[in-house]
N, C-alpha and C positions, 0 to 999 in steps of 0.2 A: 569470580565466575563470568561468564565469557554471555554477555545481554544475547538472547534469539535474536532479536530483532535490530535494524540497522531500519533506519529510516533517513533520504541524503534527500538535495536536489538539487538537480542542476537549473539556472536556473539565467535567460534573462537582467539585468542589472536592470533594466526599467518596472520591474518585479517584481528584485531581487524580498525589498523590505515588506511583502503580503506575503511571501511564502513565510511560516514558520513549521516545520515541521513537526519540530519538540513535543505538545501537548500527541500525537500522534504517535511517537518512537515509549516518550515515557508509556504509555499506556499500555503499548504493546507490552511490552518489559512487563511492567507493575504486575501483569493482572494476566495474560498467560502461560501459557508452559511453552511450549513444544513437543516434551511426551507423553504430554498427554492424550497426542495424537495418531502416536504412531511412534517407529523409529526413523520412518522415511525423508525425514527432516528437521537436520538441527540448525539450520539456521535460515535465516530469512532477510535481505537483501533488497531493500525498494527503493527506487530513486524515483522524483518526481518531475520530470518534463515540463515546463514553463520558454518556453523561446519561440517567435516567431517563429509563423508558422514557414516564412521563405527556405528555416532553419533546415539541410539538410546533411548536418552534422551528428543529431540525436535522434533516433529514432525509436519506436516502442521497439521492445525485446524481451522475452523470457527465458529460460534455458537451468536446466536443473543438475545439479553439478552430482555425479550418486556416488567418488570416492569422498568427496564433505560433507554428502548430503543436505549441501547449500544449494537454498532456492532462491537465483538474479532476478528481478525484474524491474523497468527501467519504461516508465509509463506517459504517452504527454498528456497531461493534464490542455486544455483547450485555452488559448495565451488570450486570446479574443473578451473571454470571460473571469478571466481573471486582470484583464485589466477596468473592466469594467465593477467589480466586487469587490465588497467591503470585505475585514476577515474572517469575520463567524460567514457569510456563506465558504472563503475560499478555502476552509477547514470542512467543510457542509461535502464542496466538491472531492477533499483530497480523500476522505471517508471515502464520499460513492465509490471511487475508482479505486482504492486500494479495497471495498468488494468486490469490485467490480473482474479484479488481476484474480481471484482468488476460482473465480468460471475459467482460467488458464491452468492452474494445475493437471485440470484431465488431460488436456492435450501432452505434457512432458513426460506422458510414463514413472509416475512419484510411485513407487512401494511402498508397503508399510506407514500407509499417513489418511485419516478419516479427514475427507476434503470436507463434504460436507458436518460434519463436526465443529473441524475449525469454521466455516463460515457461520456456522449458524454464532456462536463465541462469538466473533468480529463483533459480528451483529445489535448483538447486546452488549456485546461493550458501548461499542459506538455510539446506538440507542440512548445509552447511557448517561452518558456524555455527553448526548446533546447534538451531535453531528451528524447522526443519519434519518431519518425519517422513516418511523416505520413500514417495512418493503410489506405488508399485511396491508398499507393505506395505500397502497401505489399502483 
């Protein structure tokens, strides 16, 4: 069975050892079923970008491909913050960026997908893993 989430990263060599997408990749694929939220999205490809600020090749992007029901996102993490952080904080930054990305779904005209339920379930999953402070405490 094809996994519904593909989480990957494009990183500058100086921070490559700091970025580990596997925990988020495994958690999403293990605990969430996209079909629970409707038929609009069958596959999400999310790419974290951690490159020097002067890099102009890799930019934020979000697109929905209707014929394959695929959502493709690539979003930048703060390179300067990544350089100064340790693994637990970086995982928190990654979880927070994934959560922020869900707000972009509304701009992509995705049919039959319950974004608010998906966001709630992602939030609960990330909180249970200790990657996200409760949004109620913000």
